[in-house]
KEKE-3310 file (N, C-alpha, C; in steps of 0.2 Angstrom, whole numbers, plus 5000, padded with zeros to 4 digits):
npx = (5004:5003:5011:5004:5008:5018:5016:5023:5036:5046:5063:5073:5085:5087:5078:5072:5060:5054:5049:5041:5042:5037:5025:5026:5028:5026:5032:5037:5050:5058:5061:5065:5065:5071:5071:5082:5088:5092:5099:5099:5092:5095:5086:5088:5088:5102:5111:5106:5109:5123:5127:5129:5143:5148:5145:5153:5167:5182:5195:5205:5206:5193:5192:5186:5172:5170:5174:5164:5152:5155:5154:5141:5135:5141:5137:5123:5123:5128:5142:5152:5160:5171:5181:5184:5188:5201:5204:5210:5217:5213:5202:5206:5204:5197:5189:5174:5159:5152:5162:5171:5162:5159:5172:5174:5163:5167:5179:5174:5166:5176:5183:5173:5170:5183:5183:5173:5178:5189:5183:5177:5186:5199:5209:5223:5224:5219:5229:5239:5234:5228:5231:5228:5220:5203:5203:5216:5217:5209:5216:5228:5224:5219:5231:5237:5229:5230:5233:5223:5212:5217:5216:5202:5198:5203:5196:5183:5184:5187:5175:5165:5169:5169:5155:5141:5126:5114:5105:5088:5086:5081:5084:5084:5087:5100:5107:5106:5114:5126:5127:5128:5141:5148:5145:5152:5165:5166:5165:5177:5186:5189:5181:5172:5173:5159:5157:5165:5159:5146:5149:5154:5143:5134:5142:5140:5128:5115:5114:5102:5100:5108:5103:5098:5110:5118:5110:5110:5124:5126:5118:5126:5123:5123:5120:5115:5118:5106:5097:5100:5097:5083:5080:5084:5075:5063:5066:5066:5053:5047:5053:5047:5034:5035:5038:5027:5018:5023:5022:5008:5005:5011:5003:4991:4996:4996:5001:5009:5025:5028:5036:5045:5042:5029:5015:5003:4989:4980:4962:4950)
npy = (4994:5011:5025:5040:5057:5067:5059:5052:5042:5030:5029:5015:5008:5021:5027:5039:5050:5054:5064:5059:5064:5060:5049:5032:5016:4998:4989:4997:5005:5018:5036:5044:5058:5063:5073:5074:5080:5092:5087:5080:5065:5054:5043:5031:5021:5019:5010:4998:5000:5001:4989:4982:4984:4977:4964:4960:4962:4972:4963:4963:4957:4960:4973:4983:4981:4983:4996:5002:4999:5006:5019:5020:5020:5031:5041:5041:5045:5058:5060:5057:5067:5069:5060:5065:5078:5087:5090:5103:5118:5122:5135:5152:5157:5169:5168:5167:5160:5151:5146:5140:5130:5123:5118:5110:5101:5094:5088:5080:5071:5066:5058:5049:5042:5036:5027:5019:5014:5007:4998:4989:4981:4969:4962:4963:4973:4983:4985:4992:5004:5010:5023:5032:5045:5046:5052:5051:5037:5031:5033:5027:5014:5013:5014:5002:4992:4995:4987:4978:4987:4993:4982:4979:4991:4990:4979:4984:4995:4988:4980:4990:4996:4985:4981:4977:4980:4968:4965:4968:4967:4975:4993:5001:4992:4990:5002:5005:4995:4999:5011:5007:5002:5014:5020:5012:5013:5027:5026:5019:5029:5033:5042:5043:5054:5064:5066:5056:5045:5046:5044:5031:5024:5026:5020:5007:5003:4993:4990:4995:5007:5016:5027:5036:5038:5045:5057:5062:5065:5074:5085:5090:5086:5087:5078:5073:5057:5052:5059:5055:5042:5043:5048:5037:5027:5033:5033:5019:5015:5022:5015:5003:5006:5009:4997:4989:4995:4992:4979:4978:4983:4974:4963:4968:4969:4956:4945:4936:4929:4914:4902:4887:4889:4891:4901:4913:4919:4934:4937:4941)
npz = (5000:4996:5003:5008:5001:5012:5023:5039:5044:5053:5050:5045:5057:5062:5071:5069:5065:5049:5035:5022:5005:4993:4986:4991:4986:4991:4982:4972:4962:4968:4971:4986:4995:5011:5026:5038:5054:5047:5036:5020:5015:5002:4994:4981:4966:4965:4971:4966:4953:4953:4956:4945:4942:4953:4951:4940:4943:4939:4932:4923:4909:4906:4905:4896:4896:4909:4910:4902:4909:4921:4916:4913:4926:4932:4924:4926:4940:4938:4938:4930:4925:4933:4928:4917:4918:4926:4944:4948:4956:4973:4976:4983:5000:5000:4990:4979:4987:4978:4970:4979:4984:4972:4969:4981:4979:4967:4972:4982:4974:4966:4976:4980:4967:4965:4976:4973:4961:4965:4974:4965:4959:4956:4970:4967:4957:4965:4975:4968:4965:4975:4982:4972:4963:4956:4943:4938:4940:4930:4919:4921:4921:4908:4901:4905:4899:4886:4874:4873:4871:4859:4850:4850:4845:4832:4827:4827:4818:4807:4805:4803:4791:4782:4782:4773:4764:4761:4746:4746:4759:4775:4775:4786:4796:4792:4793:4806:4812:4807:4813:4827:4826:4824:4836:4845:4841:4845:4859:4861:4860:4848:4838:4823:4809:4804:4790:4784:4790:4784:4771:4771:4775:4764:4754:4757:4754:4745:4727:4723:4728:4721:4713:4723:4730:4720:4719:4732:4733:4722:4726:4736:4750:4767:4780:4797:4804:4809:4801:4788:4790:4791:4778:4770:4774:4769:4755:4753:4755:4744:4734:4736:4733:4719:4714:4717:4708:4696:4695:4695:4682:4674:4676:4670:4657:4652:4659:4672:4675:4682:4694:4687:4674:4671:4665:4670:4663:4661:4663:4651)
capx = (5000:5007:5011:5002:5013:5018:5016:5029:5038:5053:5068:5076:5091:5088:5074:5070:5054:5056:5043:5042:5040:5034:5022:5031:5024:5030:5035:5039:5057:5057:5066:5061:5069:5069:5075:5083:5093:5095:5102:5094:5094:5092:5085:5087:5090:5109:5114:5105:5113:5130:5128:5132:5150:5150:5144:5158:5173:5188:5201:5210:5203:5186:5192:5182:5166:5170:5174:5157:5147:5157:5152:5133:5133:5143:5132:5117:5124:5131:5149:5157:5164:5177:5185:5186:5191:5206:5201:5212:5219:5208:5201:5208:5199:5193:5185:5167:5157:5151:5168:5173:5157:5160:5178:5172:5159:5171:5184:5170:5164:5182:5184:5167:5171:5189:5181:5169:5182:5193:5179:5174:5191:5202:5214:5229:5224:5218:5235:5243:5230:5225:5232:5227:5213:5199:5205:5223:5216:5206:5221:5233:5220:5219:5238:5238:5226:5229:5233:5216:5208:5219:5213:5195:5197:5204:5190:5177:5185:5186:5168:5162:5171:5167:5148:5138:5119:5112:5099:5081:5085:5079:5089:5084:5091:5107:5109:5106:5120:5132:5127:5131:5148:5150:5145:5157:5171:5167:5167:5184:5190:5190:5175:5173:5171:5153:5157:5168:5154:5141:5151:5155:5136:5132:5145:5139:5121:5115:5114:5095:5101:5112:5100:5098:5117:5119:5106:5113:5131:5125:5115:5130:5119:5127:5115:5117:5116:5099:5093:5101:5093:5076:5079:5084:5068:5058:5068:5064:5046:5046:5055:5042:5028:5036:5038:5020:5015:5026:5018:5001:5006:5013:4997:4987:4998:4995:5003:5015:5029:5029:5041:5044:5041:5022:5013:4996:4987:4974:4956:4947)
capy = (5000:5017:5030:5047:5062:5070:5055:5051:5035:5029:5026:5009:5009:5027:5029:5046:5051:5058:5066:5057:5069:5057:5043:5027:5009:4993:4986:5002:5008:5025:5040:5048:5063:5064:5077:5072:5084:5097:5084:5077:5058:5053:5035:5030:5014:5019:5004:4992:5001:5000:4981:4979:4984:4972:4957:4959:4966:4972:4958:4964:4955:4962:4981:4987:4980:4986:5004:5004:4999:5012:5025:5020:5021:5038:5046:5041:5049:5064:5060:5055:5073:5069:5056:5069:5085:5087:5094:5110:5120:5125:5142:5155:5158:5174:5167:5167:5154:5147:5143:5135:5125:5119:5114:5105:5095:5090:5084:5074:5067:5062:5053:5044:5038:5032:5022:5015:5010:5002:4992:4985:4978:4963:4965:4964:4980:4988:4986:4997:5010:5012:5030:5036:5048:5043:5055:5047:5030:5028:5034:5022:5008:5013:5012:4995:4988:4998:4982:4976:4993:4994:4976:4980:4997:4988:4975:4988:4999:4983:4978:4996:4997:4979:4980:4979:4979:4963:4967:4965:4967:4982:4998:5003:4988:4990:5009:5004:4991:5004:5016:5003:5002:5021:5021:5008:5017:5033:5023:5017:5035:5034:5044:5044:5061:5063:5065:5050:5040:5046:5041:5024:5021:5027:5016:5001:5001:4989:4993:4998:5014:5020:5034:5040:5040:5050:5063:5064:5068:5080:5091:5091:5086:5086:5076:5069:5050:5051:5062:5050:5036:5044:5049:5031:5024:5036:5030:5012:5015:5024:5010:4997:5008:5008:4989:4986:4998:4989:4972:4979:4985:4968:4959:4971:4968:4950:4939:4936:4923:4910:4897:4881:4891:4892:4908:4914:4925:4938:4936:4947)
capz = (5000:4995:5009:5005:5002:5018:5029:5042:5046:5056:5046:5048:5060:5064:5076:5068:5060:5043:5031:5015:5001:4987:4987:4991:4986:4993:4976:4967:4962:4969:4974:4991:4999:5018:5029:5045:5057:5042:5031:5015:5013:4995:4992:4974:4964:4963:4974:4962:4947:4955:4957:4938:4943:4958:4948:4936:4945:4935:4933:4917:4902:4905:4906:4892:4898:4916:4909:4899:4915:4925:4912:4914:4933:4934:4920:4930:4946:4936:4941:4925:4923:4937:4925:4911:4920:4932:4949:4948:4962:4977:4976:4989:5005:4999:4983:4980:4989:4973:4967:4984:4984:4966:4970:4986:4976:4963:4976:4985:4969:4964:4981:4979:4962:4967:4981:4969:4956:4969:4977:4960:4955:4960:4975:4964:4954:4970:4978:4964:4964:4982:4983:4966:4963:4950:4936:4936:4940:4924:4914:4922:4919:4900:4899:4907:4895:4879:4869:4873:4868:4852:4846:4849:4840:4825:4825:4826:4812:4801:4805:4801:4784:4778:4783:4767:4764:4756:4742:4748:4767:4777:4775:4792:4800:4790:4795:4814:4813:4805:4819:4832:4825:4825:4844:4848:4840:4849:4866:4862:4860:4841:4834:4815:4807:4801:4783:4783:4792:4779:4764:4772:4775:4757:4750:4760:4752:4739:4721:4722:4731:4717:4712:4730:4732:4715:4721:4738:4731:4717:4730:4742:4756:4773:4785:4802:4803:4810:4796:4783:4791:4789:4771:4767:4775:4764:4749:4753:4754:4738:4729:4737:4729:4712:4712:4716:4702:4690:4695:4692:4675:4671:4676:4665:4650:4649:4663:4676:4675:4689:4694:4683:4667:4669:4665:4671:4659:4664:4660:4647)
cpx = (5004:5006:5008:5008:5012:5017:5023:5030:5045:5057:5072:5083:5092:5084:5071:5065:5056:5049:5045:5038:5037:5030:5026:5027:5029:5034:5038:5047:5055:5062:5063:5067:5067:5074:5076:5089:5096:5098:5097:5097:5091:5092:5084:5089:5098:5112:5113:5109:5120:5132:5130:5140:5152:5149:5149:5164:5179:5194:5207:5207:5197:5186:5187:5175:5165:5169:5167:5152:5149:5154:5144:5132:5135:5139:5126:5118:5127:5138:5154:5162:5171:5183:5188:5189:5195:5203:5204:5214:5213:5208:5204:5203:5195:5189:5178:5164:5155:5157:5171:5169:5158:5166:5177:5168:5163:5176:5180:5168:5170:5184:5179:5168:5178:5187:5177:5173:5186:5189:5176:5180:5195:5207:5220:5229:5223:5225:5239:5240:5227:5225:5231:5220:5210:5202:5211:5222:5214:5211:5226:5230:5220:5226:5239:5235:5225:5230:5226:5211:5210:5216:5206:5194:5198:5199:5184:5178:5184:5179:5164:5163:5169:5159:5145:5131:5118:5105:5093:5080:5083:5085:5089:5088:5099:5110:5110:5112:5126:5132:5130:5139:5151:5150:5150:5164:5172:5168:5174:5189:5192:5184:5177:5170:5164:5153:5160:5163:5148:5143:5152:5148:5134:5135:5143:5132:5121:5114:5107:5096:5105:5109:5100:5105:5119:5116:5109:5120:5130:5122:5120:5127:5124:5122:5118:5115:5109:5095:5094:5097:5085:5075:5079:5078:5063:5059:5066:5057:5044:5047:5050:5036:5029:5036:5031:5016:5017:5023:5011:5001:5007:5007:4992:4989:4998:4997:5009:5019:5029:5035:5040:5042:5033:5020:5005:4994:4981:4968:4954:4951)
cpy = (5006:5022:5036:5052:5065:5066:5054:5044:5035:5026:5020:5011:5016:5029:5036:5046:5055:5059:5064:5062:5066:5050:5037:5020:5004:4990:4991:5004:5015:5029:5045:5052:5064:5069:5076:5077:5089:5094:5080:5070:5056:5045:5034:5023:5014:5013:4998:4993:4999:4992:4978:4979:4978:4965:4955:4964:4966:4967:4959:4963:4958:4970:4985:4987:4983:4994:5006:5004:5005:5018:5026:5022:5029:5043:5047:5045:5056:5065:5059:5061:5072:5065:5060:5076:5084:5092:5102:5112:5123:5132:5145:5156:5163:5174:5167:5160:5149:5143:5138:5129:5120:5115:5108:5099:5091:5086:5079:5069:5062:5057:5047:5039:5034:5026:5017:5010:5005:4996:4987:4982:4973:4966:4966:4971:4985:4990:4992:5003:5013:5020:5034:5039:5046:5046:5052:5040:5027:5028:5029:5015:5007:5011:5005:4990:4991:4993:4980:4981:4993:4988:4977:4986:4994:4984:4979:4992:4994:4981:4984:4996:4991:4978:4982:4976:4973:4965:4964:4965:4974:4987:5001:4999:4989:4997:5008:5000:4995:5009:5013:5003:5008:5022:5018:5011:5023:5031:5021:5023:5036:5036:5045:5050:5060:5062:5059:5044:5040:5043:5034:5021:5021:5021:5008:4998:4997:4993:4997:5005:5018:5027:5038:5042:5046:5057:5066:5068:5074:5086:5093:5091:5084:5085:5073:5061:5048:5053:5058:5044:5037:5045:5042:5027:5026:5033:5023:5011:5017:5019:5004:4999:5007:5001:4987:4989:4994:4982:4972:4979:4978:4963:4961:4970:4961:4944:4940:4930:4920:4905:4891:4883:4892:4899:4908:4920:4928:4937:4942:4947)
cpz = (5000:5001:5005:5006:5008:5024:5032:5044:5049:5052:5049:5051:5063:5070:5075:5063:5055:5039:5024:5010:4994:4989:4986:4991:4988:4988:4971:4968:4963:4971:4979:4994:5006:5021:5036:5048:5052:5037:5026:5014:5006:4994:4985:4973:4962:4965:4969:4955:4948:4955:4950:4938:4948:4956:4944:4937:4940:4937:4928:4911:4901:4906:4902:4894:4905:4915:4907:4905:4920:4922:4913:4921:4934:4930:4924:4936:4944:4939:4936:4923:4927:4933:4918:4912:4926:4937:4949:4955:4966:4977:4983:4994:5004:4993:4985:4983:4984:4970:4972:4984:4978:4967:4975:4983:4972:4967:4980:4980:4967:4969:4980:4973:4962:4971:4977:4964:4960:4972:4972:4956:4959:4965:4972:4961:4960:4974:4975:4963:4970:4983:4977:4965:4956:4943:4934:4935:4933:4918:4914:4919:4911:4898:4900:4901:4888:4873:4868:4869:4860:4848:4845:4845:4833:4823:4823:4820:4806:4800:4801:4793:4780:4778:4776:4767:4759:4753:4745:4755:4769:4778:4782:4797:4799:4793:4803:4815:4812:4811:4825:4832:4827:4833:4847:4847:4844:4857:4867:4861:4852:4837:4827:4813:4803:4794:4781:4784:4787:4773:4765:4772:4768:4753:4751:4757:4746:4733:4720:4724:4727:4715:4718:4731:4727:4717:4727:4737:4727:4721:4736:4748:4762:4779:4791:4801:4804:4804:4789:4784:4789:4782:4767:4768:4770:4757:4748:4752:4747:4733:4730:4733:4722:4710:4712:4710:4696:4690:4693:4685:4671:4670:4670:4658:4648:4653:4667:4676:4682:4688:4689:4676:4666:4669:4666:4667:4662:4660:4656:4641)
residu = (MET:ALA:ARG:PRO:VAL:GLY:ALA:THR:ARG:VAL:LEU:PRO:HIS:SER:GLY:VAL:GLN:ALA:LYS:VAL:THR:ARG:SER:VAL:GLY:ALA:THR:GLN:GLY:PHE:GLU:ALA:PHE:SER:LYS:ILE:ASP:GLY:LYS:HIS:CYS:TYR:TYR:THR:ASN:ASN:LEU:SER:LEU:ARG:SER:ILE:LEU:GLU:LYS:ASP:LYS:LEU:THR:GLY:PRO:ASN:PHE:LEU:ASP:TRP:GLU:ARG:ASN:LEU:MET:ILE:VAL:LEU:ARG:HIS:GLU:ARG:LYS:TRP:TYR:VAL:LEU:GLU:GLU:PRO:LEU:GLY:GLU:ALA:PRO:PRO:ALA:ASN:ALA:LEU:ALA:ALA:ALA:ARG:ASN:ALA:HIS:LYS:LYS:HIS:SER:ASP:ASP:LEU:LEU:ASP:VAL:ALA:CYS:LEU:MET:LEU:ALA:THR:MET:SER:PRO:ASP:LEU:GLN:ALA:GLY:LEU:ILE:ASN:THR:ASN:ALA:TYR:ASP:MET:ILE:ARG:GLN:LEU:ARG:ASP:MET:PHE:GLN:THR:GLN:VAL:ARG:THR:GLU:ARG:TYR:ASP:ALA:ILE:LYS:ALA:PHE:ASN:GLU:CYS:LYS:MET:ILE:LYS:GLY:THR:SER:VAL:SER:ASP:HIS:VAL:MET:LYS:MET:LYS:ARG:HIS:LEU:ASP:HIS:LEU:GLU:ARG:LEU:GLY:HIS:PRO:VAL:PRO:LEU:GLN:LEU:ALA:THR:ASP:THR:ILE:LEU:ASN:SER:LEU:SER:GLU:ASP:TYR:LYS:PRO:PHE:ILE:VAL:ASN:TYR:ASN:MET:ASN:ASN:MET:GLU:LYS:SER:ILE:ALA:GLU:LEU:HIS:SER:MET:LEU:LYS:THR:ALA:GLU:LEU:ASN:MET:GLY:THR:LYS:ASN:LYS:THR:LYS:ASP:VAL:LEU:MET:VAL:ARG:ASP:GLY:GLY:VAL:LYS:LYS:LYS:HIS:GLY:HIS:THR:SER:THR:SER:LYS:GLY)
# end
């Protein structure tokens, strides 16, 4: 049964009554904010999301999967920035409060992320990184496993360049597959420039799309991958309509050839 907004309850292990500011159900995944002694307690599904790191701790060979899961968790918690931006010098005592608070938050988040990273890796790796901040830690890990990263990047580039559309298959499925290769390369730190990505996708299409490619290039179009995807889906629909019209005309002209050489003629 859901608690009404504004209801009070005793928090587990605290003996303190807190005012629940959102309706909380017994089986709901929820975020409830409680205020106790002037402090905000934030109950979220962060712990369950962090469990993806705990289930597959970093051992070495699984670095890329671990880093990808780490990125998901930290983006959810709005803390990924600490791995991309160095902390910088602390502002002077007479600096604006906003600057001091921002630096303190960055420092606190940096410590929180470092502890999370250390807690979700093997003891051998922990020992060598125990005194390293999160910003430097991720770079040291990338250096350790750069061979693994380089191999996966090579495979991803090869898969992207060799991907070819089979005639008669869905152009939407094909473009989405190409987009997944592009996203993978970006995660590996090797983003493909838009123009090169577009040219590669166009070059991978089946021969049915030659008129589309000629028109696209003649008009010097510069579209995002999403826009190109939409245009290709429209082109696919138009081609389907033309093929249906052609079949109707063939029937009206006297017959349609079937397998084994048999021909059915139209009546009248």
